[in-house]
C-alpha positions as CSV (number, residue, x, y, z in Angstrom):
1,M,-14.7,-9.4,-13.7
2,E,-11.6,-8.0,-15.3
3,T,-9.8,-6.4,-12.3
4,L,-10.6,-8.7,-9.4
5,R,-11.9,-12.1,-8.4
6,T,-13.9,-13.3,-5.4
7,E,-14.0,-16.4,-3.2
8,T,-15.7,-17.4,0.1
9,R,-14.3,-19.8,2.7
10,D,-15.0,-20.2,6.4
11,G,-17.2,-17.2,6.6
12,V,-14.7,-14.9,4.9
13,G,-15.5,-13.3,1.6
14,S,-12.3,-12.5,-0.2
15,I,-12.0,-9.8,-2.8
16,V,-8.7,-10.1,-4.6
17,L,-7.3,-7.4,-6.9
18,C,-5.8,-9.2,-9.8
19,R,-3.9,-6.9,-12.1
20,P,-0.4,-7.5,-10.7
21,E,1.3,-6.5,-14.0
22,A,-0.2,-3.0,-13.5
23,Y,0.4,-2.8,-9.8
24,N,-3.4,-3.0,-9.3
25,T,-3.7,0.7,-10.3
26,I,-7.2,2.1,-10.1
27,T,-9.3,2.3,-13.3
28,P,-13.0,2.9,-13.9
29,A,-13.4,-0.9,-14.3
30,L,-11.8,-1.5,-10.9
31,R,-14.1,1.1,-9.3
32,D,-17.2,-0.6,-10.7
33,E,-16.2,-4.1,-10.0
34,L,-15.0,-3.3,-6.5
35,A,-18.3,-1.7,-5.7
36,A,-20.3,-4.7,-7.0
37,A,-18.1,-7.2,-5.2
38,I,-18.5,-5.4,-1.8
39,D,-22.3,-5.2,-2.2
40,A,-22.5,-8.9,-3.1
41,A,-20.3,-10.0,-0.2
42,D,-22.3,-7.8,2.2
43,A,-25.6,-9.4,1.0
44,D,-24.3,-13.0,1.1
45,P,-25.4,-14.8,4.3
46,A,-22.4,-17.1,4.0
47,V,-20.0,-14.1,4.5
48,H,-19.4,-12.7,8.0
49,V,-16.2,-10.8,7.2
50,I,-15.0,-9.2,4.0
51,L,-11.2,-9.5,3.2
52,L,-9.6,-7.3,0.6
53,R,-6.2,-8.3,-0.7
54,A,-4.2,-8.2,-3.9
55,E,-2.0,-10.3,-6.2
56,G,1.5,-9.3,-7.2
57,P,4.2,-7.0,-5.8
58,A,1.9,-4.1,-5.0
59,F,-1.5,-3.8,-3.3
60,C,-2.4,-0.7,-5.2
61,A,-0.1,2.0,-6.7
62,G,-2.8,4.6,-6.9
63,Y,-4.7,5.8,-10.0
64,G,-3.6,4.7,-13.4
65,L,-1.9,8.0,-14.4
66,D,-1.8,6.9,-18.0
67,W,-5.6,7.1,-18.4
68,S,-6.3,9.8,-15.8
69,T,-3.8,12.4,-17.0
70,T,-5.0,11.7,-20.6
71,A,-8.6,12.0,-19.5
72,Q,-7.9,15.4,-17.9
73,A,-6.0,16.7,-20.9
74,Q,-9.0,15.7,-23.1
75,E,-11.5,17.2,-20.7
76,L,-9.8,20.6,-21.0
77,L,-10.0,20.6,-24.8
78,S,-13.1,21.0,-26.8
79,G,-14.5,22.6,-29.9
80,D,-13.5,22.7,-33.5
81,P,-11.9,25.7,-35.2
82,A,-14.2,25.0,-38.2
83,S,-17.3,25.4,-36.1
84,A,-16.6,29.0,-34.9
85,P,-19.5,31.3,-35.6
86,Q,-19.4,33.7,-38.6
87,G,-17.9,37.0,-37.6
88,R,-15.8,35.5,-34.8
89,A,-12.0,35.5,-35.4
90,Q,-11.0,32.1,-36.8
91,R,-8.5,30.2,-34.7
92,A,-5.3,28.8,-36.1
93,E,-5.7,25.5,-37.9
94,G,-5.6,22.6,-35.4
95,E,-5.9,24.7,-32.3
96,R,-8.7,23.9,-29.9
97,S,-10.5,26.1,-27.5
98,R,-10.0,25.5,-23.7
99,K,-13.0,24.7,-21.6
100,V,-13.7,26.2,-18.2
101,W,-13.3,23.6,-15.5
102,D,-16.7,22.2,-14.5
103,S,-16.3,21.7,-10.7
104,V,-19.7,20.0,-10.3
105,S,-19.0,17.5,-13.1
106,D,-15.5,16.8,-11.7
107,M,-16.9,16.2,-8.2
108,R,-19.5,13.8,-9.6
109,M,-16.7,11.9,-11.5
110,I,-14.3,11.6,-8.6
111,G,-17.2,11.1,-6.2
112,S,-18.0,7.9,-8.1
113,F,-14.6,6.5,-7.0
114,V,-15.1,7.7,-3.5
115,D,-18.5,6.1,-3.3
116,A,-16.9,2.7,-4.2
117,Y,-14.2,3.0,-1.6
118,M,-16.6,4.0,1.1
119,K,-18.5,0.8,0.6
120,L,-15.7,-0.8,2.7
121,W,-16.7,1.7,5.5
122,Y,-20.4,1.5,5.1
123,A,-20.7,-2.3,4.5
124,R,-22.7,-3.7,7.4
125,K,-20.0,-6.4,7.9
126,P,-16.4,-5.9,9.0
127,T,-13.9,-5.2,6.3
128,L,-10.2,-6.2,6.6
129,A,-7.4,-5.3,4.2
130,A,-4.1,-7.2,3.7
131,V,-1.5,-4.9,2.1
132,Q,1.8,-5.8,0.4
133,G,4.2,-3.6,-1.5
134,W,3.0,-0.2,-2.5
135,C,-0.2,1.3,-1.3
136,I,0.0,4.9,-2.3
137,G,-2.1,7.8,-3.6
138,G,-5.6,6.6,-4.5
139,G,-4.6,3.2,-3.0
140,T,-4.7,4.8,0.4
141,D,-8.1,6.5,-0.4
142,M,-9.4,3.0,-0.9
143,V,-7.7,1.0,1.8
144,L,-8.1,3.5,4.7
145,C,-11.8,2.9,4.4
146,A,-11.4,-0.7,5.6
147,D,-12.2,-1.3,9.2
148,L,-8.8,-3.0,9.9
149,I,-5.6,-3.0,7.9
150,V,-2.7,-5.6,8.2
151,A,0.4,-5.1,6.1
152,G,3.6,-6.9,5.3
153,E,6.7,-5.4,6.8
154,G,7.9,-4.6,3.3
155,A,4.8,-2.5,2.4
156,S,4.8,1.3,2.1
157,F,2.1,3.8,2.3
158,G,1.9,7.5,1.4
159,Y,0.2,10.2,-0.6
160,P,2.7,11.6,-3.0
161,P,0.0,13.5,-5.0
162,S,-0.1,15.9,-2.0
163,R,3.0,17.4,-3.6
164,V,1.1,18.2,-6.7
165,W,-2.2,17.1,-8.4
166,G,-4.3,15.8,-5.6
167,T,-5.7,15.6,-2.0
168,P,-7.0,12.6,-0.1
169,T,-10.6,12.2,-1.3
170,T,-11.9,10.0,1.5
171,A,-10.1,12.1,4.1
172,M,-9.4,9.3,6.5
173,W,-5.9,10.4,7.6
174,V,-6.8,12.5,10.7
175,Y,-9.3,9.9,12.0
176,R,-6.7,7.1,11.6
177,M,-3.5,8.7,13.0
178,G,-4.4,12.0,14.7
179,L,-4.1,15.6,13.6
180,E,-0.3,16.3,13.8
181,R,0.8,13.0,12.3
182,A,-1.7,13.4,9.5
183,K,-0.3,16.9,8.8
184,R,3.3,15.6,9.0
185,Y,2.8,13.1,6.2
186,L,0.3,15.0,4.1
187,L,2.3,18.3,4.1
188,T,5.3,16.4,2.7
189,G,3.8,13.5,0.9
190,D,6.5,11.4,2.5
191,E,6.6,7.6,2.2
192,I,5.5,5.7,5.3
193,P,7.0,2.2,5.8
194,A,4.6,-0.4,7.2
195,K,6.2,-0.6,10.6
196,T,5.9,3.2,11.0
197,A,2.4,3.1,9.8
198,A,1.6,0.6,12.6
199,E,3.4,2.6,15.2
200,I,1.4,5.8,14.4
201,G,-2.0,4.1,14.1
202,M,-2.4,4.3,10.4
203,I,-2.8,0.5,10.2
204,L,-3.4,-2.2,12.8
205,E,-0.1,-4.1,12.5
206,A,2.8,-5.1,10.3
207,V,3.8,-8.7,10.0
208,P,6.5,-10.5,8.1
209,D,5.8,-10.5,4.4
210,A,5.7,-14.2,4.1
211,D,3.1,-14.4,6.9
212,L,0.7,-11.7,5.6
213,D,-1.9,-13.8,3.7
214,A,-2.1,-16.5,6.4
215,H,-2.1,-13.9,9.2
216,A,-4.9,-11.8,7.6
217,M,-7.0,-14.9,6.9
218,A,-6.6,-16.1,10.4
219,L,-7.8,-12.8,11.8
220,A,-10.7,-12.6,9.4
221,T,-11.7,-16.2,10.3
222,R,-11.5,-15.5,14.0
223,M,-13.8,-12.5,13.6
224,A,-16.1,-14.6,11.4
225,R,-16.8,-16.9,14.4
226,V,-18.8,-14.1,15.9
227,P,-22.5,-14.0,14.9
228,T,-23.1,-11.6,12.0
229,S,-25.6,-9.6,14.0
230,Q,-23.0,-8.9,16.7
231,L,-20.4,-7.9,14.1
232,V,-22.8,-5.5,12.4
233,M,-23.8,-3.8,15.7
234,L,-20.2,-3.4,17.0
235,K,-18.9,-2.0,13.7
236,L,-21.7,0.5,13.5
237,L,-21.2,1.5,17.2
238,A,-17.5,2.2,16.6
239,N,-17.9,3.9,13.2
240,Q,-20.6,6.2,14.5
241,T,-18.0,8.0,16.7
242,V,-16.1,9.0,13.5
243,E,-19.3,10.0,11.8
244,N,-20.2,12.3,14.8
245,M,-16.7,13.9,14.4
246,G,-17.8,15.3,11.0
247,F,-16.4,12.6,8.7
248,A,-19.0,13.3,5.9
249,S,-18.0,17.0,5.8
250,S,-14.3,16.1,5.7
251,R,-14.9,13.7,2.9
252,T,-16.9,16.2,0.9
253,L,-14.1,18.8,1.3
254,G,-11.4,16.2,0.3
255,T,-13.3,15.2,-2.8
256,L,-13.8,18.9,-3.9
257,F,-10.2,19.9,-3.1
258,D,-8.9,16.9,-5.1
259,G,-10.5,18.4,-8.2
260,I,-9.2,21.9,-7.4
261,A,-5.7,20.5,-6.9
262,R,-5.8,18.9,-10.3
263,H,-6.7,22.2,-11.9
264,T,-4.3,24.6,-10.2
265,Q,-1.5,25.9,-12.4
266,E,0.8,23.3,-10.9
267,G,-1.7,20.6,-11.5
268,L,-2.2,21.6,-15.1
269,D,1.6,21.8,-15.6
270,F,1.9,18.3,-14.2
271,V,-0.7,17.0,-16.7
272,K,1.1,18.8,-19.6
273,R,4.4,17.4,-18.5
274,A,2.9,13.9,-18.4
275,Q,1.6,14.3,-21.9
276,D,5.0,15.5,-23.1
277,V,7.4,13.0,-21.5
278,G,5.1,10.3,-20.1
279,F,3.5,10.0,-16.7
280,R,6.3,7.8,-15.3
281,Q,8.9,10.5,-16.0
282,A,6.6,13.2,-14.7
283,V,6.2,11.3,-11.4
284,R,9.9,10.8,-11.1
285,E,10.5,14.5,-11.5
286,R,7.9,15.2,-8.8
287,D,9.5,12.8,-6.4
288,D,13.2,13.1,-7.2
289,P,13.7,16.0,-4.8
290,F,12.3,13.9,-1.9
291,Q,14.2,10.7,-2.8
292,D,11.4,8.3,-1.9
293,Y,8.9,6.0,-3.7
294,G,10.3,5.2,-7.2
295,S,12.9,8.0,-6.7
296,R,14.5,6.2,-3.7
297,P,18.3,6.1,-4.1
298,K,19.6,2.7,-5.3
299,R,21.5,0.7,-2.6
């Protein structure tokens, strides 16, 4: 395991994201290790409840834009001028031909991340997440799949990629907070402080930062006292209501739209800007007009 570690105590199987220096950003390695860790905890008879938490100042600051913007830029380039067939006009030296976006391949790629996050939802056992610091972008795609979310009062949520280059792939927002509040935050990408997130039903509760780990563990341990068979039945009973509301269709649309959003003209311009000036500067330029996240005015 390179991106996380696991431990089990008092019926609680903890999965701990452990790349604090990178704000626990999402990489293909994290996707694969998270999926394996959830499966292992769900199959372990010693585990009654699965607790997801993270080390460092942030729970998860979304996808690692360094690798993901680079991957998209490389995806759109292919071919070799020297390989052009005879009789076809030769391209300028060093120029590459641009590929047509492969929506099926893209959906398969991003779907592999969605499948990993959804293991929190489809695990037979209850899943609880303890969130500190930033939980934004792809971090919300992940954490909103947990059955319960507790956050420190200093935590912040949000989906800034809704401003450019993305849509929520797991599509949990409406089911968590209702139609109008989901629209209010998705149509602006605005930052959501933990206390507000609790008030609007995005998360269960916000507690003092210093109490977060102990509070989450106490809640997980309390649930773990219930027989596993009861926990499995009660979780399935509650989750089935969301499934009956069309959750699978919403998730499919969110996954497809995410790929489309990354390949609109604005999405392509964002990738080009990230390649030119670095992804951190490109993100600052996206968020500066809104003055939130990393563009929040200094006090």
